[in-house]
C-alpha positions in Angstrom: -18.8 0.3 -16.6 -22.5 -0.8 -15.8 -23.7 -4.0 -13.7 -26.1 -6.4 -14.6 -28.9 -7.0 -12.3 -27.9 -8.3 -8.7 -30.9 -9.6 -7.8 -29.6 -12.9 -6.5 -27.3 -10.8 -4.1 -30.6 -8.7 -2.9 -32.0 -11.9 -2.0 -29.1 -13.7 -0.9 -29.9 -16.5 1.8 -26.7 -15.7 4.0 -25.8 -12.0 4.6 -22.2 -10.9 4.3 -21.2 -12.1 8.0 -22.5 -15.5 7.5 -21.0 -16.2 3.7 -17.4 -14.6 5.8 -17.6 -17.6 8.4 -18.8 -19.8 5.7 -15.3 -19.2 3.6 -13.1 -19.3 6.9 -14.9 -22.8 8.2 -13.9 -23.9 4.8 -10.3 -22.5 4.5 -9.5 -23.6 8.3 -6.8 -26.6 6.7 -5.3 -23.8 4.3 -5.3 -21.1 7.0 -3.7 -23.6 10.1 -1.0 -24.6 7.4 0.0 -21.1 6.5 0.2 -20.7 9.7 2.7 -23.2 10.2 4.2 -23.2 7.0 7.3 -21.4 7.5 9.2 -21.8 4.2 6.7 -20.7 1.1 7.8 -22.7 -2.0 7.3 -21.8 -5.5 8.9 -24.5 -8.7 10.2 -21.9 -11.3 12.5 -24.2 -13.1 10.0 -25.2 -16.0 12.0 -23.7 -19.7 10.0 -20.6 -20.6 7.8 -21.3 -23.9 8.9 -19.4 -27.0 6.6 -16.6 -27.7 4.3 -17.0 -31.2 4.0 -13.9 -33.7 2.3 -13.4 -36.8 -1.0 -14.5 -36.0 -2.8 -10.7 -34.8 -3.5 -8.7 -38.0 -2.4 -5.7 -36.5 -1.6 -2.3 -38.6 1.5 0.0 -39.8 4.3 -0.9 -36.3 7.0 1.2 -37.9 7.5 4.8 -37.5 9.0 7.7 -39.9 12.4 7.3 -37.5 12.5 4.0 -37.5 10.9 3.4 -34.4 8.9 -0.4 -34.5 5.8 -1.4 -32.1 4.8 -5.2 -31.9 3.0 -7.7 -30.2 3.4 -11.1 -29.9 1.2 -13.7 -27.8 2.9 -13.4 -24.7 3.9 -9.2 -24.6 4.1 -5.9 -26.5 8.0 -4.9 -27.7 9.5 -1.8 -28.8 11.8 -1.6 -31.3 12.0 -5.3 -31.2 12.4 -5.9 -27.3 10.2 -6.7 -24.8 8.1 -3.5 -23.6 5.5 -3.0 -20.2 4.2 0.0 -20.2 2.1 2.2 -18.1 -1.2 3.4 -19.1 -3.5 6.0 -17.9 -7.2 6.8 -18.8 -7.3 11.0 -19.0 -10.5 12.6 -20.7 -9.5 15.3 -22.9 -13.0 16.7 -23.1 -13.6 16.5 -19.2 -10.4 19.1 -18.9 -9.9 22.7 -19.6 -7.9 22.9 -22.4 -5.2 25.4 -21.0 -4.4 22.6 -18.4 -3.6 19.8 -20.7 -0.1 20.3 -21.2 0.8 20.7 -17.5 -1.7 17.9 -16.7 -0.1 15.3 -19.3 3.3 16.2 -18.0 2.0 15.5 -14.5 1.5 11.9 -15.7 4.3 11.1 -17.5 6.4 12.4 -14.5 4.2 9.7 -12.3 5.3 7.2 -14.6 2.8 6.6 -17.3 4.0 5.9 -20.8 0.8 5.6 -22.5 -2.3 8.0 -22.5 -6.0 6.3 -23.4 -8.5 8.6 -24.1 -12.3 7.8 -25.4 -13.9 9.6 -27.7 -17.6 10.6 -26.1 -19.5 11.1 -29.6 -21.8 13.5 -27.6 -19.6 15.1 -26.8 -18.6 16.0 -30.4 -21.9 15.6 -32.0 -24.8 16.6 -29.9 -26.9 17.8 -32.7 -27.1 15.9 -36.2 -24.3 16.8 -38.2 -23.2 19.4 -36.3 -19.4 18.4 -34.8 -17.9 20.5 -32.4 -13.7 19.6 -32.2 -12.9 23.1 -30.3 -11.9 23.9 -27.0 -11.8 21.5 -25.0 -13.1 18.8 -27.5 -10.1 19.6 -29.7 -8.9 15.9 -30.2 -6.2 16.9 -32.2 -4.4 19.6 -30.5 -4.9 16.8 -27.2 -2.9 14.6 -29.4 -0.2 17.2 -30.3 0.5 17.9 -26.7 0.6 14.1 -26.0 3.9 13.9 -28.4 5.0 17.3 -27.6 5.1 16.0 -23.9 6.8 12.5 -24.8 3.5 10.1 -24.3 2.1 7.6 -26.5 -1.9 7.4 -26.9 -4.3 4.9 -27.0 -7.4 6.8 -28.9 -10.6 4.6 -27.6 -13.2 5.9 -30.6 -16.9 3.6 -29.3 -19.0 4.2 -30.8 -20.4 3.2 -27.4 -17.6 4.0 -24.7 -19.7 3.8 -21.5 -17.8 6.2 -19.7 -20.5 7.1 -17.1 -21.5 9.1 -20.4 -25.8 9.5 -21.1 -26.4 6.5 -23.5 -22.6 5.6 -23.2 -21.7 8.6 -25.2 -24.3 7.7 -28.3 -26.3 10.9 -29.2 -29.8 11.3 -28.2 -30.5 11.7 -32.1 -29.1 8.2 -32.6 -30.8 6.5 -29.6 -34.0 7.8 -30.5 -34.3 6.8 -33.7 -32.5 3.9 -34.9 -31.0 0.5 -33.6 -27.1 1.0 -31.8 -24.0 -1.3 -31.3 -25.0 -4.2 -34.3 -24.9 -4.0 -38.0 -27.8 -2.0 -38.6 -27.1 0.3 -42.2 -28.5 3.5 -40.7 -26.3 2.8 -37.5 -23.3 2.2 -39.6 -23.9 5.2 -41.8 -23.7 7.4 -38.9 -20.9 5.3 -37.0 -19.0 5.7 -40.2 -19.3 9.7 -40.4 -18.2 9.6 -36.7 -14.8 7.6 -37.3 -14.3 9.8 -40.6 -14.2 12.7 -38.3 -11.6 11.1 -36.1 -9.8 10.2 -38.8 -9.4 13.9 -39.7 -8.4 14.8 -35.9 -5.9 11.9 -36.2 -4.7 13.0 -39.4 -0.4 13.2 -38.8 -0.5 12.2 -35.3 -0.5 8.3 -35.8 2.6 6.3 -34.8 3.2 6.0 -38.6 3.0 9.6 -39.2 5.5 10.3 -36.4 2.6 11.3 -33.9 1.7 9.7 -30.7 -1.4 7.5 -31.6 0.1 3.9 -31.1 -3.8 1.9 -30.7 -7.7 2.2 -31.0 -9.9 0.6 -29.3 -13.2 -0.6 -30.7 -16.5 -0.4 -29.1 -16.7 -1.1 -25.1 -17.5 -3.8 -23.2 -19.5 -5.8 -26.3 -20.5 -9.3 -25.6 -23.9 -9.0 -27.8 -24.5 -12.0 -30.6 -27.5 -11.1 -32.0 -28.5 -11.3 -35.6 -25.9 -8.6 -36.9 -23.9 -8.2 -34.0 -21.3 -10.1 -32.2 -17.5 -10.8 -34.1 -19.7 -9.4 -36.9 -20.2 -6.3 -35.6 -16.4 -5.8 -34.4 -15.3 -7.0 -37.8 -17.2 -4.2 -39.2 -16.2 -1.3 -37.0 -12.3 -2.4 -37.7 -13.0 -2.0 -41.4 -14.8 1.3 -40.6 -11.8 2.6 -38.9 -9.7 1.6 -41.7 -11.5 3.1 -44.2 -11.3 6.3 -42.2 -7.3 6.0 -42.0 -7.2 5.0 -38.5 -3.6 2.9 -39.7 -2.3 1.9 -36.3 -0.1 -1.0 -34.5 -2.7 -2.1 -32.3 -6.3 -2.6 -31.9 -8.1 -3.6 -28.8 -11.1 -4.3 -27.0 -12.1 -4.8 -23.8 -11.9 -8.6 -22.8 -14.1 -8.8 -19.8 -17.9 -9.8 -18.9 -17.6 -12.5 -22.0 -16.6 -10.0 -24.5 -16.7 -10.8 -28.3 -14.8 -10.2 -31.1 -13.3 -11.8 -34.6 -9.9 -13.8 -33.0 -6.9 -12.4 -34.5 -8.4 -9.1 -35.6 -8.1 -7.3 -32.2 -6.6 -7.8 -28.7 -8.2 -7.9 -25.3 -7.7 -5.6 -22.7 -8.5 -6.3 -19.1 -9.0 -4.6 -15.7 -10.7 -5.0 -11.9 -11.8 -2.5 -9.7 -11.3 -2.9 -5.5 -15.0 -2.3 -5.5 -18.5 -1.9 -7.3 -19.7 1.6 -7.2 -22.6 0.1 -10.0 -23.7 -2.7 -7.3 -26.9 -2.7 -5.3 -25.6 -3.8 -1.9 -25.9 -0.9 0.8 -22.8 -2.9 3.0 -19.5 -3.8 2.4 -18.7 -6.5 -0.4 -16.8 -9.6 0.5 -13.1 -9.3 -0.7 -12.4 -8.5 -3.8 -10.4 -10.7 -7.1 -8.4 -7.6 -7.4 -6.0 -8.7 -4.0 -6.0 -12.1 -5.1 -3.3 -14.0 -7.5 -5.0 -15.2 -10.4 -3.4 -18.1 -12.3 -5.8 -19.6 -14.4 -8.5 -16.5 -15.6 -7.6 -12.8 -16.8 -11.1 -11.7 -16.0 -11.1 -10.2 -12.4 -14.8 -10.5 -11.9 -17.6 -8.9 -12.6 -16.3 -5.1 -14.1 -19.9 -3.9 -14.7 -21.1 -4.3 -18.4 -24.5 -3.3 -19.3 -25.4 -6.5 -21.3 -25.3 -10.2 -20.2 -23.2 -12.3 -22.2 -24.8 -15.8 -23.3 -21.3 -17.7 -22.8 -17.8 -18.0 -22.3 -16.1 -15.0 -24.5 -13.5 -15.0 -27.3 -10.9 -13.4 -24.6 -11.4 -16.9 -22.7 -10.8 -19.2 -25.8 -8.1 -16.8 -27.3 -5.8 -16.7 -23.8 -2.9 -18.7 -25.6 -3.1 -16.4 -28.4 -2.9 -12.6 -26.8 -0.6 -11.3 -24.0 -2.1 -10.4 -21.0 -2.6 -6.4 -21.2 -4.6 -4.5 -18.6 -6.4 -1.2 -19.7 -8.9 -0.5 -16.6 -7.7 -1.2 -13.2 -9.1 1.1 -10.8 -6.9 3.9 -9.8 -10.0 5.0 -7.8 -13.6 4.8 -7.9 -16.3 6.7 -9.0 -18.9 7.5 -6.1 -22.7 6.7 -7.6 -25.5 7.4 -6.0 -26.5 4.2 -4.7 -23.3 3.0 -3.4 -20.3 5.5 -2.7 -17.2 3.9 -2.2 -13.6 5.7 -1.1 -10.7 3.9 -1.5 -7.7 4.7 0.0 -4.1 4.7 -1.8 -3.0 1.4 -0.1 -6.3 0.1 -1.7 -5.0 0.5 -5.0 -1.4 0.0 -4.8 -1.7 -3.4 -3.5 -3.2 -4.3 -6.6 0.2 -3.5 -8.6 2.0 -6.9 -7.6 -1.0 -8.8 -7.2 -2.0 -8.1 -11.2 1.9 -8.0 -12.4 2.1 -11.3 -10.6 -0.7 -12.3 -12.4 1.2 -12.0 -15.3 -0.1 -8.2 -16.5 2.1 -6.6 -19.4 0.4 -3.5 -20.0 -0.6 -1.8 -16.5 -3.4 0.4 -17.7 -5.7 2.6 -15.3 -8.6 3.9 -15.5 -9.3 6.9 -14.3 -5.6 8.2 -13.9 -7.2 11.9 -13.8 -10.5 13.1 -12.8 -12.3 15.7 -14.9 -15.9 17.2 -15.2 -18.4 16.8 -17.7 -18.9 19.5 -20.7 -22.6 21.1 -20.2 -24.7 19.9 -23.2 -26.6 22.2 -25.6 -30.0 21.2 -25.6 -30.3 20.6 -21.8 -27.4 22.2 -19.6 -25.2 19.8 -18.2 -27.4 17.1 -19.6 -24.2 14.8 -20.2 -23.8 12.4 -17.3 -25.4 8.7 -17.3 -28.5 8.9 -14.8 -31.6 7.1 -14.3 -33.8 9.7 -15.3 -32.8 9.2 -18.6 -32.8 5.4 -18.9 -29.1 4.5 -17.9 -28.0 1.8 -14.9 -26.3 4.5 -12.8 -26.4 7.6 -11.3 -23.5 10.1 -11.5 -23.0 13.1 -10.7 -23.9 15.7 -13.6 -20.7 17.2 -13.9 -18.2 16.1 -11.2 -16.1 13.0 -12.8 -13.6 13.0 -9.7 -13.1 9.2 -9.5 -11.3 9.8 -6.5 -8.2 9.5 -9.4 -4.6 9.8 -8.7 -5.1 13.5 -10.3 -7.9 15.2 -9.5 -9.9 17.4 -12.0 -8.0 20.7 -11.2 -4.3 18.7 -10.9 -4.3 17.9 -7.5 -1.7 15.2 -6.7 -3.5 12.8 -4.3 -1.7 10.2 -1.9 -2.6 7.7 -3.9 -0.1 8.8 -6.7 2.2 9.0 -4.2 1.9 5.2 -4.0 1.9 4.2 -7.6 4.9 6.1 -8.5 7.3 3.3 -7.4 5.8 0.7 -9.3 5.8 2.6 -12.0 9.2 3.6 -11.9 9.7 0.0 -11.4 8.1 -0.7 -14.6 9.5 2.1 -16.3 13.2 0.8 -15.7 12.6 -2.5 -15.1 9.5 -3.7 -17.1 11.8 -5.2 -20.5 12.8 -7.9 -17.8 9.7 -8.4 -16.6 7.6 -8.9 -19.3 9.3 -12.0 -20.8 9.1 -13.6 -17.2 6.2 -16.4 -16.9 4.0 -16.8 -14.0 4.5 -19.6 -11.6 1.8 -20.6 -9.2 3.3 -21.4 -5.5 2.8 -24.7 -4.0 0.4 -23.1 -1.6 -2.2 -20.7 -2.7 -5.3 -19.4 -1.9 -8.8 -20.9 -2.0 -10.8 -18.1 -2.9 -10.7 -14.1 -2.9 -12.2 -14.6 0.7 -9.4 -16.9 1.6 -7.4 -14.2 4.3 -5.5 -16.7 5.9 -3.1 -18.5 3.0 0.0 -16.3 2.0 -0.7 -14.3 -1.4 2.0 -14.5 -3.6 3.5 -15.6 -6.7 6.7 -15.4 -9.0 7.4 -14.5 -12.3 10.7 -16.5 -13.9 12.8 -16.3 -17.0 15.6 -19.0 -16.3 17.6 -18.3 -13.2 16.4 -14.7 -13.1 12.7 -13.9 -11.1 10.8 -11.5 -9.2 8.4 -12.2 -6.4 5.4 -10.9 -5.7 3.6 -10.3 -2.7 0.2 -8.8 -0.9 -1.0 -9.0 2.3 -3.7 -6.1 1.9 -7.2 -6.1 1.5 -9.7 -3.5 1.3 -11.7 -3.6 4.2 -10.4 -6.5 5.6 -7.6 -7.3 8.4 -4.8 -9.4 7.2 -3.3 -11.8 9.8 0.6 -11.1 9.7 2.2 -13.8 8.2 4.7 -15.1 10.7 8.3 -16.4 10.0 8.2 -16.5 6.2 10.9 -17.7 4.1 10.9 -18.2 0.4 12.3 -20.9 -1.5 12.1 -20.5 -5.8 13.7 -23.1 -7.5 15.0 -21.9 -10.7 16.4 -23.7 -13.8 19.8 -24.1 -12.2 19.6 -23.4 -8.5 17.0 -22.9 -5.5 16.6 -19.3 -4.0 16.1 -19.8 -0.5 15.5 -16.5 1.4 16.0 -14.3 3.4 18.5 -15.8 5.9 16.3 -15.5 8.6 12.8 -15.5 8.4 10.7 -12.5 8.6 6.9 -11.2 9.7 5.1 -9.4 7.2 2.6 -7.7 8.3 -0.8 -6.6 7.6 -0.7 -4.1 4.9 2.3 -5.2 3.3 3.2 -5.3 -0.3 6.1 -5.6 -2.2 8.0 -6.9 -5.2 11.7 -8.7 -4.6 14.1 -9.8 -7.3 15.9 -12.8 -7.6 19.2 -12.7 -9.6 18.8 -9.4 -10.2 21.3 -7.8 -12.8 23.3 -4.6 -11.5 25.1 -4.0 -14.8 27.5 -6.9 -14.2 27.0 -7.8 -10.3 24.5 -10.7 -9.8 22.1 -9.7 -6.9 21.1 -13.2 -5.7 18.5 -11.5 -3.5 17.4 -8.4 -1.9 14.3 -7.4 0.5 13.8 -4.3 -0.9 11.9 -3.3 -3.9 13.8 -2.5 -7.0 12.7 1.2 -7.8 14.6 2.9 -10.5 18.0 2.4 -12.4 20.0 6.3 -12.9 22.7 6.5 -15.4 25.2 9.3 -14.3 27.3 9.0 -16.9 31.4 8.8 -16.1 30.2 9.4 -12.3 28.4 5.8 -12.5 25.3 4.6 -11.7 22.6 4.6 -9.0 20.3 1.8 -8.3 17.4 3.2 -6.1 15.5 0.1 -3.8 12.5 0.6 -1.4 12.3 -0.6 2.2 8.9 -2.6 3.1 7.8 -1.4 6.6 9.2 -3.2 9.8 10.9 -5.7 7.4 15.0 -6.4 7.6 16.6 -4.8 4.5 19.2 -7.8 3.4 21.3 -8.0 -0.3 23.0 -10.9 -0.7 25.9 -11.4 -3.3 28.3 -14.0 -4.9 31.2 -14.1 -2.0 33.6 -12.6 -5.1 31.6 -9.3 -4.7 33.1 -8.7 -1.0 36.4 -7.7 -3.2 34.8 -4.5 -4.9 31.9 -3.7 -2.1 32.3 -0.7 -0.1 30.4 1.5 2.7 30.7 3.9 5.3 27.9 3.1 7.2 29.8 1.2 10.5 26.2 -0.3 11.2 26.3 -1.9 7.9 27.4 -6.1 8.6 28.6 -8.3 5.5 28.9 -12.1 6.0 29.4 -15.3 4.0 26.7 -18.1 5.1 25.7 -20.5 2.7 27.5 -19.3 -0.5 26.2 -16.1 -0.3 27.7 -12.8 0.7 24.7 -11.4 2.9 24.9 -7.8 3.3 22.3 -6.6 6.4 22.0 -3.9 9.0 21.5 -1.4 6.5 19.6 1.6 7.7 17.2 3.1 4.9 17.9 7.0 3.9 19.2 9.2 1.5 22.9 8.2 2.4 24.4 5.6 0.3 24.8 2.3 2.3 27.1 0.4 0.0 28.9 0.8 -3.3 30.7 -1.5 -6.0 33.2 -0.6 -7.9 35.2 -3.5 -10.3 38.2 -2.7 -12.2 37.7 -1.3 -15.3 34.0 -0.5 -14.6 31.7 2.6 -13.5 31.3 2.5 -9.9 27.6 1.3 -8.9 25.6 3.0 -6.0 23.1 1.4 -4.2 20.8 3.4 -2.4 17.9 2.4 -0.1 15.0 4.6 1.0 12.7 4.7 3.6 8.3 4.3 2.9 7.9 7.7 3.5 10.7 9.2 1.5 9.7 6.8 -1.4 6.5 8.9 -0.9 8.4 12.1 -2.0 10.0 10.4 -5.0 9.8 11.6 -8.3 12.2 10.8 -11.2 12.6 13.1 -14.3 14.3 15.0 -16.8 15.6 18.3 -15.5 19.0 20.0 -16.9 19.5 17.8 -19.4 19.6 14.7 -17.3 17.7 12.1 -15.2 17.6 13.2 -11.6 15.6 12.0 -8.5 13.7 14.7 -6.7 12.7 14.2 -3.0 9.5 17.0 -2.2 6.5 17.0 -0.2 4.9 19.6 -2.3 3.4 17.8 -5.3 6.7 17.6 -7.9 6.5 17.2 -11.7 8.9 18.0 -14.3 7.9 19.4 -17.3 9.8 20.7 -21.0 10.9 23.6 -18.8 12.0 22.4 -15.5 10.9 21.1 -12.5 7.4 22.5 -10.9 6.2 22.0 -7.3 2.3 22.7 -6.3 1.3 23.0 -2.8 -2.6 24.2 -1.5 -2.3 25.4 1.8 -3.8 28.2 4.7 -0.2 29.5 6.1 0.4 32.4 8.9 3.1 33.9 7.4 4.9 32.3 5.1 4.6 28.8 2.7 7.8 26.9 3.3 9.2 24.7 -0.4 12.0 22.2 0.6 13.1 19.7 -2.7 16.1 17.7 -2.4 17.8 16.7 -6.1 20.1 14.0 -6.9 22.6 13.9 -8.7 23.8 17.6 -7.4 23.2 20.4 -10.3 26.1 21.9 -11.4 24.9 25.4 -10.9 22.1 26.9 -9.2 18.8 27.1 -11.1 16.4 30.0 -12.1 13.1 29.9 -9.5 10.1 31.9 -9.4 10.9 32.5 -6.1 14.7 33.3 -4.8 16.3 29.7 -3.9 18.7 29.0 -0.6 20.7 25.8 -1.2 20.5 24.2 2.6 22.8 21.5 4.0 23.1 18.6 2.4 20.4 15.5 2.8 23.2 12.4 2.3 23.6 12.0 -1.4 20.9 15.0 -2.3 21.4 18.3 -2.5 18.6 20.8 -0.9 17.3 23.6 -1.9 14.3 25.7 -0.1 12.5 28.8 -0.4 10.0 31.1 0.9 6.8 32.9 -0.4 4.7 35.3 1.7 1.5 33.5 2.3 -2.0 35.3 0.8 -5.0 35.9 2.6 -8.5 34.5 1.5 -10.9 35.5 3.1 -14.6 33.7 3.0 -18.0 34.2 4.4 -20.7 31.7 4.8 -24.0 32.9 5.4 -26.9 30.5 5.1 -30.2 31.1 3.3 -32.2 28.5 3.2 -32.6 25.6 6.0 -33.1 22.0 4.6 -36.5 21.2 4.5 -38.1 17.2 5.0 -36.9 15.0 2.2 -39.5 12.8 1.0 -38.1 8.8 0.9 -36.0 7.6 -1.8 -37.6 6.0 -5.1 -36.5 2.5 -5.4 -36.5 1.5 -9.1 -34.7 2.1 -12.6 -32.8 -0.9 -14.3 -31.0 -1.7 -10.7 -34.3 -1.7 -8.5 -32.3 0.2 -6.4 -32.1 3.8 -5.0 -32.7 6.1 -7.4 -30.9 9.6 -7.4 -33.8 12.4 -6.3 -36.4 13.8 -9.3 -34.9 17.5 -10.2 -38.1 19.2 -8.3 -36.7 17.5 -4.6 -33.8 20.1 -4.5 -36.4 22.2 -3.4 -35.4 20.7 0.4 -32.1 21.6 -0.2 -30.1 23.8 2.8 -28.5 26.6 0.8 -25.7 28.8 1.7 -24.2 31.8 0.5 -20.5 32.3 -0.1 -18.9 35.6 -0.5 -15.0 35.7 -1.5 -13.4 39.3 -1.7 -12.6 39.6 -6.0 -9.6 41.3 -5.4 -8.3 38.6 -2.9 -9.4 36.3 -5.5 -7.5 38.2 -8.5 -4.3 38.6 -6.4 -4.1 34.8 -5.8 -4.2 33.7 -9.3 -5.2 30.4 -8.0 -7.4 28.9 -5.3 -9.1 25.6 -4.8 -12.6 25.9 -2.5 -13.0 22.8 -0.3 -16.2 22.0 1.2 -16.7 19.2 3.9 -20.3 19.1 3.8 -22.7 16.0 5.4 -26.0 15.3 3.3 -27.1 13.6 -0.1 -25.9 15.7 -2.8 -23.8 18.6 -3.2 -24.2 21.6 -5.7 -22.3 24.9 -6.2 -23.2 27.6 -8.2 -22.5 31.1 -9.6 -25.6 32.5 -10.0 -28.1 30.0 -11.8 -25.1 28.3 -13.6 -24.0 25.1 -11.8 -20.0 24.9 -11.5 -20.1 21.6 -9.6 -21.5 19.0 -7.9 -20.7 15.9 -5.5 -22.2 12.9 -3.7 -21.1 13.1 -0.3 -18.8 9.7 0.5 -16.3 11.2 2.8 -14.2 12.1 0.7 -13.5 16.7 0.7 -15.0 18.2 -2.3 -12.6 20.8 -4.2 -13.1 23.1 -7.0 -10.7 25.4 -8.5 -12.5 28.9 -8.3 -11.9 31.3 -10.6 -12.3 35.3 -10.0 -15.1 35.3 -12.5 -17.0 32.7 -10.1 -19.4 35.3 -8.9 -22.5 35.4 -6.5 -21.5 31.8 -5.3 -24.1 29.2 -3.3 -23.9 25.8 -1.7 -26.9 23.7 -2.1 -26.8 20.8 -0.1 -29.7 18.2 -0.3 -30.7 16.4 2.9 -29.5 12.7 3.4 -32.3 10.4 4.7 -31.3 8.2 7.9 -33.1 5.2 6.1 -32.1 5.9 3.0 -31.0 2.6 0.7 -27.5 4.3 0.0 -23.7 2.5 0.3 -21.3 4.5 2.3 -17.5 3.9 3.8 -18.4 3.3 7.6 -16.0 5.3 8.9 -18.0 8.1 7.1 -21.7 7.4 7.4 -23.2 10.3 9.3 -24.3 10.2 13.1 -27.9 11.1 12.8 -28.2 11.7 16.5 -31.8 10.3 16.3 -32.9 12.8 13.5 -35.0 11.3 10.4 -32.3 13.6 8.2 -28.7 15.4 8.0 -27.5 18.3 5.4 -24.9 19.9 7.5 -21.9 22.4 6.3 -19.3 21.3 8.6 -16.7 23.6 7.0 -15.6 25.4 3.7 -12.1 26.9 3.1 -10.6 28.9 0.4 -7.0 27.2 -0.1 -4.1 29.4 -2.2 -2.4 27.5 -4.2 1.4 28.3 -4.5 4.0 27.0 -7.4 7.8 27.3 -7.7 8.9 27.3 -10.8 12.6 26.1 -11.3 14.5 26.5 -14.0 18.0 25.1 -15.4 
């Protein structure tokens, strides 16, 4: 994701505050209307337009088992049925091969269905003709593990990937000797050879062979239209891919920033980020488009393509011919040298109702799993994007953390807990949502910077619909939307809900169902978000919903449902009003609030979880059955069982706890003795205690920081450039001593560094292990017993550095010209609880 020159932003006549003030003035009318409007209306009565298929020329869609994948102009299909999957980016070559299976299992447990990954050319052919497909570059093995874990795969073959890699991943020897990204015969010769190599790696792994690979992405961020470029180049790349044996159900290209491609030969995928780390602004940006529903365009602003478009791209003119598929919605953001963003869990998760409510029918993330750049052969650790080698951005030499839901060492971060419920919703109910059409409300925001008008959308099909609402915008307080009711006009009825107006506070975002089928019982509406459906065989069905903060939970059914609805909770009320049976007074929690038992049908239990319980929810297969698990200790499911992970410093014992539903028939085996505890509502509870491990650490200052020279302004962006290598002579340096016998006994440990400065670098002797741009996020590194003679260097951050830092993390320089401090260094033992049936 590189950025076109933003000189117009740098020379803007109005600073951000003035621009926002002008936007408020322009939207006063809309804002005052929103404050007085209690009934938010959507006309969703228009009939659905039938999907069109057969015009997209894709590859073989049939697997040996008779499974099919398809596509029409509205959505994807699996075995002929609508399919709305979740895709997450994970770069195999930036992660240790021995961790792949566990990390893929974590992704699947989080509700990911498809793994996407770049084949970064210079990770495999750094020297001409010498290919490396071993170790953490073993693409074939990675795809084998995708199949084993049960994940489908999209292989992004480039040849230009970007991926914050040196020259976009194209090897130096190519860049130095020939034109790239076009139909130059010399370039195509080497691209053809690369594709043949990839074809060998994918042999046996394609969908038509029973493998995991369902799609190929060609090139990336491509909008060139010169001689031998444009649609003709993408056509050539597809021909070369087919010649290399890359016959797959789907072919994609990125669809933003005026992309150019041959219509009908590929389908575009889209994205959006909650900030612009590739930008040049040193202050907060205006509210981003990713938080505002889109009803006319699929392109969410500028995603930082390296090249400038000369005209609207093919994705815009193809809008009615292709489905709205996502590939790069930011699940985190990288810290780049001149702009160091840091996002919260809500900053990311609040984008989901917006994207889905705008019509997205493939929810794809970049990045879902962080990583680290592999070492180069010619120059140690030289494979990152850098202004020193002509790149537009400066990124760390090694770290590719990306503030992702899963960290480089497998840490489950808070954003993962916020995203999982939406993924489970799509896993369980995406087939209902995919065919639904986006319906534009009567009242919509004038622009992304209008913070007053309620932000919502409806997708509907006939008399069934979902309502999407967002009242969160990164770095901007949102007004409470007071006294809100919705009126949704469907094909045969108008549903007005809830029964009493509700206030929707700043930070709230959700999906609510309308005329939702509970296996034969019609739920007219609910002021709770659907999360999952569990089939427990003869024992019945469980539907899981999520409570929204400070919004009363309310369900509405046909009055006839009263005859077969039961609840044991005295606070739950039932009443018939306006032709509906209203159930309210529901207190969310692990106890079952009500159940439905129709004659000659399996019972249905409806469970509503609290927001804090929802963050602990994981869903996966265990003991031959699908289970809900509640635990605050990073749970995930794998082929052999359930795994819990925690990293912490504990005085005496580490206390594991997890709750499971449905209850297990027998006590499971575990790496630590389990104790069955008191039940938590319908959940069975287990606990375990593990003796805490001691890890001592001694930090000794070796060198004090010296005065840094001024930050260099320049490069393609004409902005702050990272320091030249010689400037690291000014860094403060500390020696880190950890008893090797303690490290060996610990098994696994995380070194957590909290420093204030410019750039941090961690060394074992003279070998750099990792590096970090300071942005307020704690830096973590999985330390090994072989990591000896550890030193940390911190380059001073100048008080006048033209670098963006989140205001809450900008250092207090206390009048000094620079700062380079190590605030805290901890070694966190990692504890595991392995549970097998």
